[in-house]
Every structure is written in structure tokens, then in C-alpha cells.
C-alpha positions in Angstrom: 0.0 0.0 -0.2 2.9 2.5 0.8 4.1 2.0 -2.7 0.9 2.3 -4.6 0.4 6.1 -2.5 4.0 6.9 -4.2 3.6 5.3 -7.4 0.7 8.0 -8.0 2.9 10.6 -7.5 4.6 11.7 -11.4 8.2 12.5 -9.9 8.4 8.7 -8.6 6.1 6.7 -10.9 9.2 4.9 -13.1 11.1 3.8 -9.7 11.0 0.1 -8.8 9.1 -1.0 -5.5 12.2 -1.2 -3.4 12.9 2.3 -4.0 9.9 3.5 -3.4 9.8 1.7 0.3 13.4 3.4 1.1 12.0 7.0 0.1 8.5 6.2 2.2 10.5 5.7 5.1 11.7 9.3 4.3 9.0 11.3 3.6 7.1 13.0 7.0 2.9 13.9 6.2 1.4 17.0 6.7 -2.6 17.4 6.1 -4.1 21.3 6.0 -7.3 22.4 6.2 -8.7 24.7 3.7 -7.3 28.4 3.9 -4.5 27.5 6.1 -1.0 28.8 4.8 1.3 25.8 4.4 4.2 28.3 3.0 5.1 32.3 3.2 7.0 34.3 1.1 10.2 34.9 2.3 10.4 31.9 4.8 13.5 29.9 5.0 13.3 26.7 2.9 14.9 23.3 3.4 11.9 20.8 2.3 10.4 20.0 -0.2 6.5 19.7 -0.5 4.0 17.5 -2.5 1.0 17.3 -3.1 -0.8 13.8 -2.4 -4.2 15.1 -1.8 -6.1 18.4 -2.4 -5.5 21.5 -4.1 -3.1 24.8 -3.4 -2.6 28.3 -5.2 0.8 30.0 -5.1 0.4 33.5 -4.7 2.3 36.5 -4.5 0.6 40.3 -3.4 1.4 42.6 -5.5 2.7 46.7 -4.2 -0.9 47.6 -4.0 -1.8 44.2 -1.6 -3.7 42.4 -4.1 -3.3 38.8 -4.0 -2.1 37.7 -7.4 -2.8 33.8 -7.9 0.7 32.6 -9.8 -0.4 29.0 -10.0 -3.2 26.3 -8.9 -1.8 22.6 -7.8 -3.3 19.9 -7.4 -2.7 15.7 -6.6 0.8 14.5 -7.2 2.2 18.0 -7.7 5.3 19.5 -5.9 6.4 23.3 -4.4 9.0 24.6 -2.9 11.6 23.3 -5.2 13.6 26.5 -5.9 14.5 27.3 -2.0 15.8 23.5 -2.6 18.1 24.0 -5.5 19.8 27.7 -4.6 18.7 27.9 -0.7 17.2 31.7 -0.3 14.3 31.9 0.7 10.6 31.5 -0.5 9.8 32.8 -3.1 5.5 33.0 -2.9 3.0 31.9 -0.6 1.2 29.1 -0.7 -2.1 28.5 0.8 -4.7 25.1 0.9 -7.7 25.7 -1.6 -9.5 22.9 0.3 -8.3 20.0 2.9 -5.0 18.7 1.6 -2.7 16.3 2.1 1.2 16.9 1.6 4.5 14.7 2.0 7.6 17.1 3.2 10.8 16.3 1.8 14.2 17.5 3.7 16.7 19.4 1.2 19.8 16.6 2.3 17.2 13.5 1.5 15.8 14.9 -1.9 19.0 16.1 -3.3 20.5 12.6 -2.1 17.2 10.9 -3.9 18.4 13.3 -7.2 21.6 11.8 -7.4 21.3 8.4 -6.6 17.8 7.6 -9.1 18.3 10.4 -12.4 15.1 9.2 -12.9 13.4 11.2 -10.6 15.8 14.4 -11.4 14.3 14.0 -15.2 10.8 14.3 -14.2 11.5 17.4 -11.9 13.5 19.2 -15.3 10.2 18.2 -17.0 8.1 19.5 -14.8 10.0 22.4 -14.2 9.8 23.0 -18.4 6.6 23.0 -18.1 5.5 25.4 -15.3 8.1 27.6 -17.2 6.7 27.6 -20.9 3.1 28.1 -18.4 4.3 31.5 -17.1 5.4 32.5 -20.9 1.9 32.2 -21.7 0.5 33.6 -18.8 2.9 36.4 -18.9 1.9 37.0 -22.7 -2.1 36.6 -21.7 -2.1 39.5 -19.0 0.2 41.6 -21.2 -1.8 41.2 -24.4 -5.7 39.8 -23.8 -8.7 41.6 -22.8 -10.2 40.2 -19.6 -12.8 37.9 -20.7 -9.8 36.4 -22.9 -7.8 35.8 -19.8 -10.7 34.4 -17.5 -10.6 31.8 -20.5 -7.1 31.3 -20.7 -7.1 30.8 -17.1 -10.3 28.4 -17.4 -7.6 26.2 -19.5 -5.0 26.3 -17.5 -7.3 25.2 -14.2 -8.1 22.2 -17.0 -4.5 21.3 -17.4 -3.5 21.5 -13.8 -6.9 19.9 -12.7 -9.3 18.7 -14.6 -10.2 14.9 -15.7 -10.6 14.2 -19.4 -13.3 12.6 -20.7 -14.8 11.7 -23.7 -13.8 15.1 -25.3 -15.3 16.8 -22.0 -12.7 18.1 -19.1 -14.1 18.1 -15.7 -12.8 20.3 -12.6 -14.9 18.8 -9.5 -13.3 21.3 -7.3 -13.4 24.8 -9.6 -11.6 27.5 -7.2 -13.9 30.5 -5.9 -14.3 33.2 -8.1 -12.8 35.8 -6.7 -9.3 33.1 -6.9 -10.0 32.9 -10.8 -9.8 36.8 -10.8 -6.8 37.0 -8.7 -5.0 34.7 -11.5 -6.4 37.0 -14.5 -6.0 40.0 -13.1 -9.5 40.9 -13.1 -12.4 41.5 -11.0 -15.0 38.4 -9.5 -17.1 40.1 -10.8 -15.9 40.0 -14.7 -15.0 36.5 -13.7 -19.3 35.6 -12.9 -20.2 37.8 -16.0 -18.1 35.4 -18.3 -19.0 32.2 -16.5 -22.5 32.7 -17.5 -21.5 33.9 -21.0 -19.7 30.9 -21.4 -22.6 29.1 -20.1 -25.2 30.6 -23.1 -23.1 30.0 -25.5 -22.7 26.6 -24.4 -18.8 26.1 -24.0 -19.2 25.0 -20.2 -21.8 23.8 -17.5 -21.6 24.4 -14.2 -23.2 22.1 -11.2 -22.1 23.8 -8.0 -18.6 24.1 -7.9 -18.0 21.5 -11.2 -17.6 22.7 -14.0 -17.5 21.0 -17.3 -16.0 22.2 -20.2 -18.5 20.3 -23.3 -15.8 20.5 -25.9 -12.7 20.9 -24.8 -10.7 21.1 -28.2 -13.1 24.0 -29.4 -12.8 25.7 -26.1 -9.2 26.2 -27.0 -9.4 26.9 -30.4 -11.1 29.6 -29.5 -9.9 31.1 -26.7 -6.1 29.0 -26.2 
């Protein structure tokens, strides 16, 4: 059972069972309730966090004190890696969007794993490259697009990070609150509400409480991606 838990983590998915067993001994498990602060910007950083269950938002505060959401992470994602490599303080805040369970690895243990098991290093680099591309797209989108397009692009990002694909549809089971989406898109909650209603009228999305369904994901991406 221990092995199965770690096999769900992309960083460790290609490792043999005996290696997973050794890693499991190294990790600590912590549970954070919704809205708990997991990390604070400028805190000292000597641990890697791996999200086993739940979702978190990565945020910073703008000069005028407004929260800006840089990313939202879900099951199997990791955070805190930058401080592991450069030894500097944390570069952003991390807050639980829902009740979440994380695995924690100390810096020395994780660097030792990277040295002994190159597959972990390769998986880490692949994910960091994906995040860098997403960041570039987000910067371009925020600077060149209007508010409605920025909201649509934020929904696409949420679909990539949190969604489940099924027969051409993407289901986001626990959509972040509208204010969080607004903070991702650099706009207001009222604009997000208006845009979501417009997308529903067009038949591009369906909403059931906190669940959002993109009815035809390829069409949605062609229109807004």
C-alpha cells in the first residue's frame, strides 16, 4: 500500500517498489485544512512539498496589496523546489484551497535521491520546463489579452492542472472560487461571474455547484487558447 501511494506521484512513478519503500521512510505527512497557509514568502526553505491529495494556490502580493495567483496545483504536484536548489528564502505564498495532504522531504534527503536516481531528476526537469512554458504564456496573456480572454485562458490552465478528461470533455470537480479565478486573470470577481454566465449561454461550459465541465475542450482551446 505504501508503494501505491508514492506511485501516484509523477516524480516517483517510474521507480521500483524497493526504492519507493525507502523513499516512504524519508517522507513526513502533514494535513492542512482549507485556507491554511502552508508556506509564506520570504520564509527560509529547506523542504520539498509533494501534494498527495487536495489543491493549493501559489500567490504573491502586488505592490498595492492585491493577491496575485501564479498557479494552482493539484494531486501529485510539488512545490518548494526553488529553495531546495538555490538555498534562498521562499519566493511565494502557498495556501490550501481545500483540505490537503502533503508529503515533505528534507533538502538533504531530496538532493541525495536526485543523485542516486536520475529518473527523479528527469521528471523534475520536465515538470519545471512545463511550468516555465505556462508562466511565459500567462505573462503574454496578461499583457496582450482583454479581461474575458484572460479569464478563459485561466480556465484552460485550471483544466490542465486540475481537470479530468473524459470523451472530449474536461471536468474540474472543485473549481476555485470566482475571486481566486479573478486573481489569476488580473480582473474582478464580477467580470469572472459575467464571463462564466456568457460561456454557459454559448454552451461551452456547464456548471453544477463547484463542478465545471468544458463540454468540448478542443473547441474551447481553439477559441481562446
